[in-house]
N, C-alpha and C positions, 0 to 999 in steps of 0.2 A: 536370700537374705541381703545380698548386695543390692539387688533391685529395690528392695524396701528402703534401705538406707539412702539410696540415691533419690528416690521419690520423696522421702522425708526432708532431705536437704533442699530439694527444689521448692517444696512447700514453705519451709522456713525462710528460704531466700526470698520468695515472693512476699511473705509477711514483712520482712525487714525492708525490702524494696519499697513496698507500699507505705510503710510507716515513715520512712525517711523522706521520700520524694512526693510532692503534691500529686494528686490524682491526675490532673490534666497533663502535667509534664510526664508523669509515669506512662500514660496512654501513648503519648507521642514517642517516647523512647521505645516502648514495646513495639509500636508500629514500625519504627525505623529498623529495629533489630530483625523483625519478621521479614521486611522487604529485602534487607541485606542478605539474610540467609537464603531467601527464595532466589535472589539474583545469582547466587553461587550454583544453585541447582538448575534453575530454569530462567534464563535472562528475559525471554519474551513475555513470560507470565509475570515476572517482576516488573517489567515495563508497564503492563496494564495496571498493576497496583500503584505504580508511581504516577500514572496518568490520573488515577482517582485522587491521589493526594494533591495534584495540581488543580483539581476542580472539574475534570472531565467526568461526565456521567458514563460509566462503563458497565456493560452487562457481564454475564458470566462466561467463563472459558474463552476469553479474548487473548490474543497474542500480538504484540507489537514489536517490530524490529527496527526501532530507531525512527520515531515519528516526530515531526516538528508541529507542535500544537499552537504556536503563536502566543500572543500576550493575553488572549481572552479564552482560555480553555473552558471556562464555565458556560460558554455558548455552544459547546459540542456535546452531542449525545451519541453514544455507540451502543448498538444492540448486543445480543448474545452471539458467541461463536464467530466473532469478527477477527480476521487476520489482516494486518496492515504491514506491508513490506518496508524495506529500508528507504530512508530519505523521502518518504511521502510527506506531504504538507497539507494541513487543514487550516485554511485562512478564513478568519471570521470578520475581517475588515477589508474595506476597499479605500485605500488612502488616496486614490485618484482625485477625490473631492478637494484635495489640497490646492489644486489649481484655481479653485473658486474662492480662496480665502480673502482676496481683496474685494471681491464682489459681495460675499456673505461673511462678514467678519466674525460672527459667533459660531461658525461651523466647526465641529470637532472632528468627526469622521463618519464613515458609513459602515454600519455593522450588520451582520446577518448570522443567524444560527445555522448549524450544520447537524444533520441527523442521518446516521447510517443504520440501516435496518439489520435484522438478524442474518447471520450466516453470509456475510459479504466478504469479498477479497479486494483489497486496494493494493495495486501493484507498485513496483519500484519507481520512485520519483514521480508518482502521480500527485496531482494537485487538486484539492477540492476547494472551490471558491465559496464565498459567503452566500447564505440563503439558499442552500442546496440540501435536498433530501433524497436519499437513495432507498429504494424498497428492499425487500428481503431477497437474498440469493443473488445479489448483483456482483459482477466481476468487472473491475476497473483495470484496464491494461496499463502496463508500464508507461510512464511519461504522459498519460492522459491529463488534460486540463478540463475538469468538470465544472462548467459554469451554469448548468441547468439541472433540474431535478428529474429523476427517472423512476419508473415503477418497478415492481418486482421482476426478478428473473431476466435482467438485461445484461448483456456483455457490451461494455462501453469502451470506446477507443478514440484517440485522436485529440486534436486541438483546433477548435473546441470539440469536446468529446461528443460522440454520437453513438447510437445503438448500431452495432455491426451485425449482430444476430442475437437470438434469444438463448437463454441458458440451456434449454433442451438441445439445441443444435451443438453448442459447445460440449455438452456432456457426451453426445454421440461421437463427436470428433475425437475427443481425448480418450474416452474409454476404448475406442477402436484403434487408437494409435499404438504402434509397437514401442514408442518412446515413453509411454506411461509405465513407470516401474511399479511393480506390486511385490509385496513381501509380507510375511507373517507379522513382522514388527512394523506397524504403520506409523504415520505422522500423528503427533509430533515426536513420539518415542524414537523413531528412526534417526532423528537429528542428534540424539544423545549417544548413538553408537560411536565407537572410535572411527576416526577419519579413514583409516585403512580398510576397515570393515565396510563402511559405506561405499568407498571407492570400488571395492571388489564387487559388491552387490550390483551397483549401477553399471559397471563395465560388463559384468556377466550378462546383463539383460539387454543393453543397448550398444555394446561395444562394436558389434559387427554390422550395425545398421548404417548404411551410407547416408551422408549428409544430403539434404535436399538440394538439387541442382537448380541454377538460375533458369527462369523461364525465358523462352526466346520469342514466342508469339506476342507481338504488340509491345515489346519492351523498347524503351528509348535507346536509340543508337543501333538498332538492328534493321535489316532490310525490310522486314514486314512491320516495322514499328512506326510510331507517329513522327519520329524525326525524319523519316524518309519523305513524308509529305512536306515538311518544312524545307528539306533540302531541294525538293522539286520546285517549290515556289521560289526559292532563292535562285535557282538556276534559270528559271523563266524570267526573273527580274534582272538577271545579269545581262549586260549588252553583249550581243553576238560579235564574232570576229569581224563581220562585214560592217556592222555599225561602228566598231572601234576604228576600222580603216577609214570610214567616211569622216570621222572626227579628226 
């Protein structure tokens, strides 16, 4: 009985709401309320909805963790199942043409679209520059600066970003790694667990695994590294004691 009364009140409330407030404004208010409620439950999913409101074309099941879209979000297209990490930037303009303003007085700016394929991951503080397209299943490493387009299944790293290996190799590496945590509650639901629960699960699986040690072969500053060759060249160039006595 209580459920029926509550449902009736909701229907009556909608009727009054629609009668008092114009339909266009009503839709905007409903949208704002929906996004605000979603933000309380699932911030990254709400960020995807907010991106849509800004003008970004966003596919299904995307999750954004604090993305900078720039002033032309309407030039950005994101596929399905895309995850973008914190402080990533998608830049759709190149204001370097500013330096030509005296030579070309009617110049405004240089613009380019960005298109991200389905099932991609954009890492922490990665930057995607204008006129770039990423294929499906691409992984962009943290801090990468992507100035060119890449096909499907690439793992991209560096500045400027380059393909370091294919997705299939990354898959083998990470699935074979002891540091890859597995659990019956998978991502993204795992992130909703209490912090102490997540901490315990992670430490139970990787807490005893030693941290990777620095490599010695060929590392700068070691006896078998490149710096030794530089040191040898410097020693040969240095005047000998006999030469110094003669001077």
